[in-house]
C-alpha positions as CSV (number, residue, x, y, z in Angstrom):
1,X,105.8,102.2,90.5
2,X,102.5,102.4,88.5
3,X,101.5,105.8,87.7
4,X,97.7,106.5,86.9
5,X,98.0,109.7,85.9
6,X,100.9,111.1,84.2
7,X,101.6,115.0,83.8
8,X,105.1,115.7,83.1
9,X,106.4,117.3,80.7
10,X,109.5,116.3,78.4
11,X,111.5,119.4,76.0
12,X,113.1,117.6,72.8
13,X,115.4,120.0,71.3
14,X,116.2,120.0,67.2
15,X,120.1,118.9,67.7
16,X,119.1,116.1,69.7
17,X,116.2,113.5,70.2
18,X,116.8,113.2,74.2
19,X,114.7,115.0,76.7
20,X,116.5,117.5,78.4
21,X,114.2,119.0,80.7
22,X,111.0,118.2,82.5
23,X,108.2,120.1,84.0
24,X,106.3,117.8,86.7
25,X,102.6,118.1,87.2
26,X,102.0,120.1,84.0
27,X,101.0,119.3,80.6
28,X,101.8,121.7,78.0
29,X,99.5,124.8,77.6
30,X,96.6,125.0,75.2
31,X,97.8,127.1,72.8
32,X,96.5,129.4,70.8
33,X,96.6,127.8,67.5
34,X,94.8,124.7,68.8
35,X,91.5,125.6,67.3
36,X,93.5,125.8,63.9
37,X,94.9,122.6,64.6
38,X,91.6,120.6,65.8
39,X,89.3,121.8,63.4
40,X,91.6,122.2,59.8
41,X,94.3,120.3,60.8
42,X,96.7,123.2,59.1
43,X,97.8,126.8,59.5
44,X,95.4,129.5,57.7
45,X,95.9,130.9,54.7
46,X,99.8,131.9,54.8
47,X,101.7,134.3,51.8
48,X,103.2,132.1,49.3
49,X,106.8,133.1,50.2
50,X,106.1,131.1,53.8
51,X,105.8,127.4,55.0
52,X,102.6,126.0,55.5
53,X,101.8,123.0,57.6
54,X,99.2,120.4,57.6
55,X,98.8,117.4,60.0
56,X,97.0,115.0,58.7
57,X,95.5,114.3,62.4
58,X,95.8,115.9,65.4
59,X,94.6,113.1,67.9
60,X,95.9,109.5,68.0
61,X,93.5,106.8,69.6
62,X,95.3,103.8,70.7
63,X,92.4,102.1,72.5
64,X,93.0,99.3,75.4
65,X,96.4,97.8,75.5
66,X,97.7,95.5,78.5
67,X,100.6,97.2,80.3
68,X,104.0,96.5,79.4
69,X,103.1,96.6,75.7
70,X,105.1,99.6,73.4
71,X,102.4,101.7,71.6
72,X,104.3,103.6,68.1
73,X,102.7,106.4,65.9
74,X,103.4,108.5,63.4
75,X,101.8,112.0,63.1
76,X,102.5,113.1,59.4
77,X,103.2,116.8,58.9
78,X,102.8,118.1,55.0
79,X,104.3,121.5,54.0
80,X,101.6,123.0,51.1
81,X,103.8,126.4,51.2
82,X,106.5,127.5,49.4
83,X,109.5,127.7,52.2
84,X,111.0,124.9,54.4
85,X,109.2,124.1,57.7
86,X,111.5,124.3,60.8
87,X,110.6,121.8,63.8
88,X,111.7,123.8,66.4
89,X,111.2,121.6,69.5
90,X,108.7,119.5,70.6
91,X,107.2,119.0,74.2
92,X,105.3,115.8,75.6
93,X,103.6,114.1,78.3
94,X,106.2,111.4,79.9
95,X,106.4,108.5,79.4
96,X,106.2,109.8,75.6
97,X,109.2,109.6,73.4
98,X,110.1,111.0,70.3
99,X,112.3,108.4,68.5
100,X,112.3,110.1,65.0
101,X,111.6,113.2,63.4
102,X,112.6,115.7,60.3
103,X,115.0,118.8,60.9
104,X,113.2,120.4,58.5
105,X,110.0,119.4,55.9
106,X,110.8,120.8,52.7
107,X,108.0,122.5,50.3
108,X,105.6,120.1,48.9
109,X,107.3,117.4,51.1
110,X,106.0,115.2,54.2
111,X,107.8,114.2,57.3
112,X,106.4,111.7,60.1
113,X,106.8,112.6,63.7
114,X,107.6,109.2,65.3
115,X,106.4,108.5,69.3
116,X,106.7,105.7,71.3
117,X,105.1,105.1,74.1
118,X,106.1,101.9,77.0
119,X,103.4,101.1,78.9
120,X,105.3,98.7,81.5
121,X,104.9,101.7,84.6
122,X,101.2,102.9,83.2
123,X,97.9,101.6,84.4
124,X,94.5,103.2,83.6
125,X,93.4,106.2,81.5
126,X,96.3,107.9,79.5
127,X,95.8,111.3,77.9
128,X,99.6,112.3,76.2
129,X,100.0,115.7,75.2
130,X,102.5,116.9,72.5
131,X,103.3,120.5,71.6
132,X,105.2,121.0,68.3
133,X,106.7,124.1,67.8
134,X,107.0,125.3,64.1
135,X,108.6,128.9,61.7
136,X,105.2,128.5,60.8
137,X,103.8,132.0,61.2
138,X,99.7,131.0,60.9
139,X,101.1,127.8,63.3
140,X,103.6,128.4,65.6
141,X,102.3,125.8,67.7
142,X,100.9,122.6,67.0
143,X,98.7,120.8,69.9
144,X,98.6,116.8,69.4
145,X,97.2,113.9,71.7
146,X,98.3,110.4,72.2
147,X,95.8,108.7,74.4
148,X,94.4,105.3,75.2
149,X,93.9,102.9,78.5
150,X,96.5,100.9,79.9
151,X,95.1,97.4,81.9
152,X,97.5,95.1,84.1
153,X,97.6,91.6,82.4
154,X,95.6,90.6,85.4
155,X,92.8,93.0,87.0
156,X,92.0,92.7,90.8
157,X,88.8,94.5,91.3
158,X,88.1,96.6,92.8
159,X,91.5,96.8,94.7
160,X,94.4,94.0,95.0
161,X,93.7,93.7,98.9
162,X,90.9,92.4,101.0
163,X,90.3,94.9,104.0
164,X,87.9,93.1,106.2
165,X,87.1,94.0,109.7
166,X,84.7,91.5,111.8
167,X,83.5,90.9,115.2
168,X,84.8,87.7,117.3
169,X,82.0,85.2,117.4
170,X,80.7,86.7,113.8
171,X,83.4,86.7,111.3
172,X,83.0,88.8,108.1
173,X,83.7,88.1,104.5
174,X,84.3,89.9,101.4
175,X,85.5,89.5,97.3
176,X,87.7,90.5,94.7
177,X,87.3,89.7,90.9
178,X,90.0,88.5,88.7
179,X,90.0,89.7,85.4
180,X,92.1,87.9,82.9
181,X,93.3,91.1,79.7
182,X,95.7,88.5,77.7
183,X,94.5,86.2,74.7
184,X,95.6,83.2,76.5
185,X,93.2,81.4,79.1
186,X,94.0,82.2,82.3
187,X,94.5,79.3,85.1
188,X,94.8,80.1,89.1
189,X,97.1,76.9,89.6
190,X,97.3,77.5,93.4
191,X,96.2,79.7,96.4
192,X,98.7,79.9,99.6
193,X,97.8,81.8,102.8
194,X,98.1,81.3,106.6
195,X,94.8,79.2,107.4
196,X,94.2,80.8,111.3
197,X,92.8,83.8,110.6
198,X,90.6,83.3,107.4
199,X,89.5,81.2,104.4
200,X,89.4,81.1,100.8
201,X,87.0,80.1,98.2
202,X,87.7,80.5,94.8
203,X,84.9,80.8,91.8
204,X,84.9,80.3,88.4
205,X,82.7,82.9,86.5
206,X,83.6,82.5,83.2
207,X,86.6,79.8,82.5
208,X,89.8,81.7,81.5
209,X,88.7,84.8,82.0
210,X,87.0,86.3,85.0
211,X,87.2,83.9,88.7
212,X,85.9,85.6,92.0
213,X,87.9,84.6,95.4
214,X,86.1,85.3,98.3
215,X,87.9,85.6,101.8
216,X,86.3,84.8,105.2
217,X,87.2,85.9,108.4
218,X,87.3,83.1,111.1
219,X,85.2,84.2,114.0
220,X,87.6,82.6,116.5
221,X,90.6,83.8,114.9
222,X,93.4,85.7,116.2
223,X,92.7,89.2,117.5
224,X,94.1,91.9,115.8
225,X,95.3,93.7,112.3
226,X,97.1,91.5,110.0
227,X,98.5,91.9,106.7
228,X,98.0,88.3,105.4
229,X,99.2,87.7,102.1
230,X,97.5,85.8,100.3
231,X,99.6,84.1,96.9
232,X,97.9,83.2,94.0
233,X,100.2,81.1,91.2
234,X,98.6,81.7,87.9
235,X,99.4,80.5,83.9
236,X,100.4,83.9,83.0
237,X,103.8,84.6,81.8
238,X,103.6,88.5,82.5
239,X,101.8,88.0,86.1
240,X,102.7,84.4,87.3
241,X,102.0,85.5,91.2
242,X,99.5,87.9,92.3
243,X,98.9,89.1,96.0
244,X,96.3,90.0,98.1
245,X,95.8,90.9,101.7
246,X,94.7,92.9,104.7
247,X,92.5,91.4,107.6
248,X,91.3,92.3,111.0
249,X,89.4,90.5,113.8
250,X,88.1,92.6,116.6
251,X,86.4,91.5,119.5
252,X,83.2,93.0,120.7
253,X,84.8,95.5,123.4
254,X,87.8,97.3,121.3
255,X,89.7,100.4,120.7
256,X,90.6,102.3,118.0
257,X,93.7,102.8,117.5
258,X,95.2,99.7,119.2
259,X,98.3,101.5,120.6
260,X,98.8,105.2,121.9
261,X,101.9,106.2,120.3
262,X,103.3,110.0,120.8
263,X,106.5,109.6,118.8
264,X,109.4,111.3,119.6
265,X,108.6,115.1,122.0
266,X,110.7,117.9,122.3
267,X,110.5,119.1,125.9
268,X,108.6,122.4,124.7
269,X,106.1,120.2,122.7
270,X,104.8,118.0,125.2
271,X,101.9,120.7,126.4
272,X,100.6,120.2,122.6
273,X,100.6,116.6,122.3
274,X,97.2,114.8,122.2
275,X,95.9,111.4,121.0
276,X,92.1,110.4,120.6
277,X,91.2,107.1,121.6
278,X,87.7,105.3,121.0
279,X,86.5,102.6,123.1
280,X,83.8,100.3,121.3
281,X,81.4,98.1,122.4
282,X,79.6,96.4,119.6
283,X,76.0,96.5,119.8
284,X,76.2,98.2,123.6
285,X,73.3,100.5,125.0
286,X,74.5,100.6,128.3
287,X,78.2,100.5,128.0
288,X,80.4,102.0,130.7
289,X,84.3,101.8,131.6
290,X,86.7,103.6,134.3
291,X,89.9,104.5,132.9
292,X,93.3,104.4,134.3
293,X,97.2,104.8,133.7
294,X,100.6,103.4,135.2
295,X,102.3,106.3,132.7
296,X,103.1,109.5,135.1
297,X,101.8,112.7,133.6
298,X,99.4,110.8,131.2
299,X,95.7,112.9,131.4
300,X,92.8,110.8,130.3
301,X,89.5,112.6,129.5
302,X,86.6,110.5,128.2
303,X,83.0,111.8,126.8
304,X,80.5,109.1,126.6
305,X,79.1,108.3,123.1
306,X,75.1,109.4,122.7
307,X,74.1,105.4,121.8
308,X,75.6,104.4,124.9
309,X,78.1,102.1,122.8
310,X,81.4,104.2,122.7
311,X,83.3,106.2,124.4
312,X,86.0,109.0,123.1
313,X,89.3,109.4,125.2
314,X,91.5,112.7,124.9
315,X,94.8,111.6,126.0
316,X,97.4,114.4,127.0
317,X,100.5,114.7,128.6
318,X,101.1,116.9,131.7
319,X,104.5,118.4,131.1
320,X,105.8,118.9,134.4
321,X,105.1,115.0,135.3
322,X,106.9,114.0,132.2
323,X,110.9,113.3,132.5
324,X,113.4,113.2,129.6
325,X,113.4,109.7,128.4
326,X,111.1,107.0,127.2
327,X,107.1,107.0,127.6
328,X,106.0,103.8,128.6
329,X,103.3,102.0,129.7
330,X,99.8,101.2,129.5
331,X,96.2,102.7,129.2
332,X,93.6,100.7,131.7
333,X,90.4,100.2,130.6
334,X,88.3,98.8,132.9
335,X,84.2,97.4,131.8
336,X,81.1,96.4,132.6
337,X,80.8,94.2,130.0
338,X,80.7,90.3,131.4
339,X,83.6,88.8,128.8
340,X,86.1,91.9,128.6
341,X,86.4,93.3,132.2
342,X,89.6,94.8,131.5
343,X,91.0,96.1,127.9
344,X,94.9,96.9,127.9
345,X,96.4,99.4,125.5
346,X,99.8,99.9,125.0
347,X,101.4,103.5,125.5
348,X,104.8,104.6,124.2
349,X,106.6,107.4,123.2
350,X,109.9,109.4,123.8
351,X,110.7,112.7,125.5
352,X,113.5,114.7,125.0
353,X,115.4,118.0,125.4
354,X,115.5,120.2,122.7
């Protein structure tokens, strides 16, 4: 699973560097001491007998890295006071981890809080928050940031899928770009996919770096939706195979959805169950339909669209006519289209006693 935004928080106790609690969907709150840390990187003037914490930086930007890289960084904490600084606990955005830090920082000494970020399951902008709890009265909470951007080794833009719909006789096409973020040049060695629905074409935009893959939906291909997967074999060790898919070829007269499914209904739910069916004629202006069904207890109420190219059908159940057991049959749509005189939509469901 890839996390585009990570908000969990891990709590780290001094006695152990293992996380023992998380708070989902929330980053550490902005402490009152934040302004002091951001502006001066230090606590305000403290009594000579107390600790005085100074962070050399409060924000670390790691730039852009490839998913799977491990990023590590030290936040330096100096003690300019006359008493030891105790690091009481640290909270952080997951999957950040503290792998090493001191229990105390003596007067005049410096300690390092070492953080590690494994980007294997990250993609996009990462803004990691770290909150360090200290025994410094002037800076009891220090707020730190660990930020950057994580990109896949090979990026498919805008999405790793084609969502292409086309009318029979016309087809359609769409493109995605393949962007190489690795230092080694990328080669697309082989493209594999079924050929009855669509064809593909690969274009080199910048050799070894950027390619464009175009999918052309065949105008005479099989009707209906299909998650037709395209497999691309590459020269990348990290991503040797890329997967993209999803196509849909529809007729001039078509419905959405293409199946009416009521799911499982209890006896006292039947009167509230409803499915909306849209019937389209592409380019139509005087489209007409007649509706019927072989499902007992099915009610069909239709309304014609203002442009004369579609109907909206409200499909409901008449409870007293529905028997316990499977709901199975068809909605039959007779039209005035010369090529699509009849369209059949399957109906399914299950009616059970509560």
